[in-house]
N, C-alpha and C positions, 0 to 999 in steps of 0.2 A: 311531851310525855308518851303520847301512844307509840310513837317508833321506838323508844327503848323498851316500853312493855312487848312490844313486838319482837326485836331483839332479845329480850330474855327468854321470852317462848321459843323461841326459835333454837336457841343455844345451850340450854338447858331444860330438855324434852319433860321433866317433873321437878316441881318446886321442890323436892327435897333433895334434888342435885343441884340446886341453885345455891351460890357461896354465901357468906355471910354480907351482910347489907356494906360494911367497909369495904371488903375485899371486891363485890360488886361493883360498887361506885368507880374503883380503883379501875376495873376492867373496861366498864363502860366510859369511863374518860378516855383511855388509852383506844380505844375505838373511835374518838373524835364526837362523843355527844358532848352538848354543853353542860355547864354545872348547874342550870337553872333546871334544866329537863331531867337531869339524873338525880336532883334534890326531889321535884315533884313526884317522877317515879317509885323512886326510893320510900317516901312517904307514903303512896299509894299501896305498895308493895307491903309496907307495915300495918297497913290497915288493913288489906287481904288476909293477911297472917293471922291478925286478933280476929277477923270477922269469922275466920275457917278452924279455932281454938275449939270451938264447941261443938264442932262439927262430927256427927259418928255416920259413917257409912254404914248401911246394911246392904246385903244382897240375896234378894229373893231366891230361893231354892228353887222354884221351878222356869226360873229364865235368866239370862244374863245381865238383865237391867239392874242397874243401882239406883236403891233410894236413899233420899240423905234425909236424915233426920238431925233436926237441931237441938242439943241437949242445952238445956238452960240453966247456967249458971252451975255448971260441972255437975250437975244430979239428974241423972238419966230419967228419973222418976216425976220430973218436972216437965218432960217433953209432952208435947201435945199430939196426936197425930190428926193430920188434918181431914176432916170427913170430905166424903165423895162430892158431898154438896156445898161446899166452901166457895165463896168468892172472894178472892181479892179486890179489895175497895182502894184504889190511889189516892193520896193527898192530894190537893192543890200543887202544892210546890212540887211533888213527884210528879205531877201532870204537865207541869211547864217545864221542869227540868229534863225528863224523858222525851215527851213530845209523842206524837200519836203513831208514829212511825216504828220508835223504840217498843211502846207498850204494845203494839200489835205484834211486833217480833216476838217479844216476852212470853205472849198470848200463843203464838204459833208453836214454840219450844215447847209451851206447860202442856199444850193439845197433843203435841207429838211426844209424850213422854221422856220428853230429853233434860228438860229443867224440873225435877220435884220440887216441892212448896219451899224446902230449907235453903235449896241452892238458890231459887230464884230470889228469896229474901237477900241473900248475897250479895247475886247479880245488882239489885235493886239500889241496895247500902252503897255497895262500890260506884255505880253510875252516878250516883247522888254525890259522891266524893268527886267525880271527875268536871275537870273543866268543860265548859261551853254550854250554852243556853239556847236550844236544847241539845240535848246530846246526839251527835251524828249516829246513824246506824251502824256504819263502818266502826265506829270506837266502841257503840255497846258490843259488838260481834266481838271486839279484842277483849271485852271484860267478861263477856262469858266464856271465851277460850282461858282466860285468866284464872277464873274461878273453878274451872274443870282442871286446869293446870296444878291448881294450891290442893286441891283435894285429892289427886291422883286418878281421877275419874276420865279415861279416855272417851271422849264422844264416839258415836257409831259414824262409821266412814262417810255416810251420805250428809249426816248434820255435820262434820269436819267439813266437808267440801261446802256447805251453805255457810257455814262461819269464816272460812278463809279466802272464799272467792268474791270477787266484786261485780255489781251487778252489770256495770260498762261491758258492750260487747257481748251481751247474752242476748240470745233472740226467743223472745217468747214462743212456745208452742199453742 
C-alpha cells in the first residue's frame, strides 16, 4: 500500500490534482501495481479525504507558518483551540500500533512546529488505519507527507528532507 501512496505523492504534487479514485485505480494498475495494493491505498486515501474535509487552514499574519484547526461537524464555533499547556495522551491501542519510535517522531514534529494539533490528529487517525504492528517509522513519514499533501500545506525544506530521506547511510554528527 505504501508504495502506491509514494507513487501518488510523487506524481500528483497536490491532493486536488489527483484524479478521481476510479481513474486513479486504472492509472495505478497500468503502472503495474497489484489490485489488492491499489484497493488498500484507495480505501486509505478515501479515509484521508474524509479526515481532511473538516480541516480549516489558517495562516498566521506575522509569519509564513500554517496552523491547522479542525472544524467539528462543519461548525467553526465548535472548534476548540489547543492550550499551550495541553498534552496529548495516547490510548493503549495507539501506543501499541504506533510504537515508541513513531510516537517519538510525532512529538519531534510537534515540538518543531511542523505538525499542529489538528494535523497531528489526522496523522494518528490515518496511522491507526494503516497495516503493521507497530507501524514502521518510514511508513509514518509517508503518512505525514500524505496528510500535508492532502491539505495543500508544503512542509519546510528541511522537514521535507527528514520525511523523504532514509536513515540508512547517514552518519551521525
